[in-house]
C-alpha positions in Angstrom: -0.2 0.0 0.2 1.5 3.5 -0.9 1.4 6.3 1.4 -0.6 9.6 0.0 2.6 11.3 0.2 3.9 8.7 -2.7 1.2 8.9 -4.5 1.1 12.7 -4.6 4.9 12.7 -5.5 4.2 10.6 -8.4 1.1 12.8 -9.3 3.2 15.7 -9.2 5.9 14.2 -11.5 3.4 13.7 -14.1 2.0 17.2 -13.5 5.3 18.5 -14.4 5.7 16.3 -17.5 2.1 17.6 -18.8 2.9 21.0 -17.7 6.2 21.2 -19.9 3.7 20.3 -22.9 1.0 22.5 -21.8 3.0 25.7 -21.0 -0.1 28.0 -21.6 -1.7 26.5 -18.7 -0.5 28.1 -15.1 0.2 25.7 -12.2 -2.0 26.0 -9.1 -0.4 26.7 -6.0 -0.6 23.7 -3.4 -2.4 26.2 -0.6 -4.9 27.3 -3.2 -6.4 24.0 -3.4 -9.4 23.4 -1.0 -9.5 19.4 -1.7 -7.7 16.9 -3.7 -10.7 14.1 -2.9 -12.6 12.7 -0.1 -12.3 10.7 2.9 -14.7 8.1 4.3 -14.4 6.2 7.5 -16.2 2.8 7.6 -18.2 1.2 10.4 -15.0 -0.7 11.4 -12.7 2.3 11.3 -11.2 1.8 8.0 -10.5 5.0 6.3 -10.5 5.3 2.4 -9.2 8.1 0.6 -10.1 8.8 -3.1 -7.7 11.3 -4.6 -7.2 13.0 -7.6 -4.9 15.3 -9.2 -6.2 18.6 -10.2 -3.7 20.5 -12.0 -3.7 21.2 -14.8 -5.9 18.2 -15.8 -7.4 15.2 -13.6 -4.4 13.1 -15.1 -4.5 10.8 -12.1 -6.8 9.3 -9.4 -5.9 6.8 -6.7 -7.9 5.2 -4.0 -6.3 4.3 -0.6 -7.4 2.4 2.4 -6.0 2.5 5.9 -7.2 0.0 8.6 -6.8 0.8 12.1 -3.5 -1.3 12.8 -2.0 0.4 9.5 1.1 2.3 10.9 0.1 5.4 9.0 -3.5 5.7 10.2 -3.0 7.9 13.1 -1.1 10.5 10.6 -3.8 10.3 8.1 -6.4 10.9 10.9 -4.6 13.8 11.8 -4.3 15.4 8.6 -8.0 15.1 8.1 -8.7 17.1 11.5 -10.2 13.7 13.1 -12.8 11.7 11.4 -15.8 9.2 13.0 -17.8 6.2 11.2 -20.1 7.2 8.5 -18.2 10.5 8.0 -17.3 11.6 4.6 -14.9 14.7 4.6 -12.6 16.6 1.7 -9.1 15.9 1.8 -6.8 19.1 1.9 -3.7 18.9 0.0 -0.4 17.5 1.7 1.5 20.9 1.1 
């Protein structure tokens, strides 16, 4: 299972490559992006992230799942600002 950071770094490299071919499209600063996807917590506490790359075009999407025993679980919960079973929340970018 890949970390969100690894997915976003890979997506960032893809964005750079696409941007070289589409120089007329300005890059969106990370801080200006409100959401890169959604996070949902299941009844058993599993967190599912549905992430997408937004700039310059939606060229990458990923679904990542974190069970409560995953080493990154608490970091994900903290990044989300907390989440409870049944919640569906936007995911802010890792800037």
